[in-house]
N, C-alpha and C positions, 0 to 999 in steps of 0.2 A: 198609610193604614192608621187609625185611630188605635190608641192604646186601651184594651178591654179592661172596664173596671173591675176590680175584684167584688164579687157579690157574695163569696162565702169564705169565711176565715177559717181554714184550717188549721185545725190545733187548737181552736178555741170551741168553748161550749156556747157562750152567748154571741150572738150574731149581731147585736143592737145594742146601742147605749140609751138606755132610758132615762126619761127626765128624772134630775134629783129633785124632790118634793120641797127640798129647803131652799131652792135656789129660784131666785126672781127671774133671771134670763136664762135663755138655753138657746144654742146655735140650731138652726135648722136647715133643711134642703129643700125649701120649697120651689127653688128654681134652680135643679141641677145643671141644667144647660149653661147657665152662666158662671159654675165654679171652674178654676183652674184645676183643681183636682177633689176628688171626694174628701168630705171630712172624716170620714171613718177608716182606717187603715188598719192591717194586723201589724201593729207596730211592736216594737220590744217589750220585754216586761222591764218597768222600771220599779226600783227600790226606793222607798222612804224610810226614815227612821224616826221613831217617837220616843220620848223620854217621861213616860208616866210616873207618878208617885208611888203607885201601887200594881201589882200585876193580878193580886188575887182577888175576886171578887164572889160573893155570897150570892147565889141566885135567890131571887124573891118568887119566880114564877110557881105557883101552885103545883104544875105538873113536874116540877124538879125541885121542890122545895127542900132547903135545908143543905142543898150540895154548893161545895166551891166549884168555881170554874177560872182557868187562866188561858188568854190567848198571847202567845208569842209574836204571834203573826195576825195582821187582819188583811182581808183580800186571800185569794188562794189561787195560784196557778193551776192547779187541777181543774179548774173550770168546769166542775159539775154545774150541770144546766138546773137543777133542781133546788141548789141549796139556799136553805132559808136566810144563811148569814147575809147573802147577798144585800140585802136591805141595810145593814148595817154600815155598809161602804158610804152611805148616802151622808150620814153623820161627818164623814170625811172630808166632803166637798166633791165626792165623786159619784160615776153612776153604779147602779147594780148590776149592771149587764157587762159590757167589754171590761170596762174599768177595773170592777173587780177582781178580775183574774190576770190583768196586765200590770196594775198600778198596786204593788205590795207593800204593806207597811209592817216594818220588824223592829222589835222592841230590843235591843241588843243588852241592855241592861236588867233583864229580866230576872235573871239567876239572883243576882244581888238584892233586887226588890223582894225577891222571895225569903231570902234568907233574913232580911230585914222585918217582913213580916212574921217569921217562925219567931224571932227573937222577942217579940213583944210578949209581955207577961200577959195580956188580955187575947193572946191567939187561942182560939177554941179548934182543937183537930179533928178535922172530919175529911173524908177522901176528897182529893181535887181531881176534877175532871179535866184531863189533857185533850183535846180543846174543847170549851164551850160552843166556839163559832167555826174556826178553821182548823184544816188540818196540821198538827204541830209538826210533821213529817214532809211537808209539802217540798217541793224541789229545792227551794232557798235553803233549807235547813241544812242541805249537804256542805253547804259554804259556811254559813254564820255558825251553824252548831248550838243555836240557842236552847234548844230543847234538850239537849244532850248534858248542857252546864245546870240545866233545871233539875235532871235526873241525879245529877252529882249531891246537889243539895238536898234533894229528898232522901237521900242514903244517908248522907252526914247527919240529918236530924231524925232519920228513921220515921217518915213521915208517909202515910198511904195515898195511894192516888190511882184512878183508874184513865187508861187510854183509850183512843179510838183513832185508828188509822186507814188508809186504804193506799200507803206508800211502803212498798218493801224497804225502804230506807232504815227503818226500825232494827230491822235485824243488827245495824252496824253498833247498837247500843244493847246489845245482848249481855254483855260483861256484867252492865249496871243492874239490867232487868234481872238477871238470875240471882244476884243478891238480894235486890228487893224483894223477888218472889220467895226466897228461903225465910224472909222474915214476914212473909203474909202482907206484902206492902203494896203488891201492884196487882192490876188484871189488866188484861188488853182485849178490846174487841176491836176484829178486824171487818171492816165495811165490804160487803160484797153484793152488789145489787143486780148481777147478770152473769151469766155464764157465756152468752152472745157476744163475741168479740166485735162485732158491726155495731151492735148497741152500745157497747163500753165506749167505742171509739166515739162515736156520735156525741153519747151523753156525758161521758167523762174522759175527756180527750187526753190530758196530761196524767193520768193516773197508771197504776201497775196493773198489770193484766188478770184477770181471775186465776190464771195459772199460777202467777206469781204472789197472789195474795194466799191462795190456798197453801203455799210452800211456806209462808209467813206462818201462818196456823201450825204449821206440822213444825218447823224450826222451833217456834217460842215453848210448844207441849213437849217435845223432845228435851228442852232443858228446863223443865220444871216450872215453865212460866204459864198460868192458866190463860187460856185463850179462847175466845168465842167468835161466832159471827154477828155481824150486824146487818141483817138484811133491810136497809133502810137506803132510801124510802121505797115502799111499795107503790107502784104506779100502777092502778087498776088497767088492764086492757093492752100493759105494755111489758112489766115483768112480774106481775102477781101469778101467774102458771108457774113460773120458776121455783116459787119457794120450799117445796117438797126436796125438789134435785139440790137446790141450794144448801139446804140444812144436811142431807145427806152425804154431799162431798166434803162439805167443811167437818161434818163427823167421822169419816173417812180419813181426814188428815189430822184429827186429835182434837177437835174442837169441843170443848166443855160445856158451853150454853150457846144460847142463841135469843137475839132482840130483833124487834122491827118495830118501825113507825110508818103511819100511812102518809103520802105526799101531802103538802099544804102549799099552796101557791099563793102565800101572802105578800101584799104589797106590790111591787115593781116585777115580782118573778112571775105574776100570771101574765103579764105581757110579754117577758121574755121567754119564758117556757110555749107557751101560745105560737109565737114567732119561730122558733125553733123546731118543734114538732110538725107545723106545716112545712117547713124547709124539708127536714129529714125523712118524716112517714107521714106524707100527705093522704095517702089512702087511709090510714089508721088514726089521722088526727082528730076527728070529730067523735070517734069513738071513744077515744081516750079520755078527751075532754069533758065529754059528757058522764062519764064514769067516774071521773075525778069529781064531777060537781053531785053525783050520786052520793058518794062517802062524805060529801063535806057540805052536808045541808042545801044543796041547790047551787052552790056557789063554787068556785075554784079555791075559795080557802074560808074555812069555818074557825073563829078564833077564837071559840070558847072553850076555857079552860077545861082539862078532862075528857074533851072529845077531839079537839084539834089534831091530835098527835096518831089516835087511833079511828076516827071515822065514825061514823053510825049508819044504820040503815040495813038492808037486807044483803046488799053486794059487801058492806064492811064486815058484817057478822061472818060470811062465808070466808072471806079471807083470813079472819081472825082464825075461824076453826081450822082452816088449810095450814095455817102456822102452827096451832097447838099440837094437830095431830100428828105434823111431820116432826115436831120437837119430842113428843112421846115415843114416836117410832125410832128415830134415831140418836135421840140423845138422854134417854131414859137411864138412870143410875149414873151417869157421869159426874165424879166428884168436883166439888166446889168447896171453896172456903170464904168467910167474909174477911174483909181488910181488918187488919189490927190496928186499932186506934190508940192502944195502951203502952206502947212501947216508944214512944216520941221522947226525944232527948234534944237538949240545946246545949251548945257549949257554953261555960261560964266565963266570967273576965278572965281568969288564969289559964284558960285553955282547956282546962278540964271539962268533963260532961255530965250535966246536971239532969236529974230526971224530972220530967214535966209535973 
């Protein structure tokens, strides 16, 4: 009896490896009957190590202008099907599809690089976003502890940062986060896109459950660490109706704020997402894809600054209003604070601390 070829890779979001636009040659399965084995398989995660010259970058996008971001990891084993960072994996010679979630690039010297940048007399103190692309608490962090070492540097220099994650591993570092919060140096957003476990398993296969993420918000809040919910991305026709309930349960667990962005399927993500939804939700696929196009200027992605993250049109406006009304209803009057950029310190040559 012939061995059945695996057609759906369990535990992975993407089910294809899209072509890398920077590569001239590509492997194809045009004559699959002549192959001894399929080209794609659900192989184990591979880790690559990179040693850049710096770790913190200033964002030039008008949508996020003036912010810093850093990424201790490139690629993400969480496997979220919609992740806009998938396209960046092509710069490393990989695919935005399966490669993105099983070929992870780690930067083990990130904390040392951060400290070096902080020591520069030209350093301008602004909050740093952990992370700009991929989750700084993805599964590999449990072993490598790169994010924790960077938090230690933040505390040493009293530098502000914002964090966003969908992994409960962040609770491991609650000791450092408490100290940063006491100095008004940290704010955490926990990403929760759905309360439906079937949808989460398909859409974000290696992430914490919604129940675990709500527990993260609760534990952070109990320990004086301001935490909010990021309902992102909103996918019209798939999770958009959950917005009020997501904000309500987050508020019930101590959330102090909420944010959202609209899905945009830029670059290879359009192909990856289309393949995924047709395989997982065939009956809803056309409706969801058409509604995404409706909020993104008639295409799966609208690249215009100021519009691409929120969408436009009647449907987009109704989603924005649903979010705003839920925020007013469940989060009105919640306390918040701005991150403090005035108490930054750096060690001097003799080991003492100098004011910035």
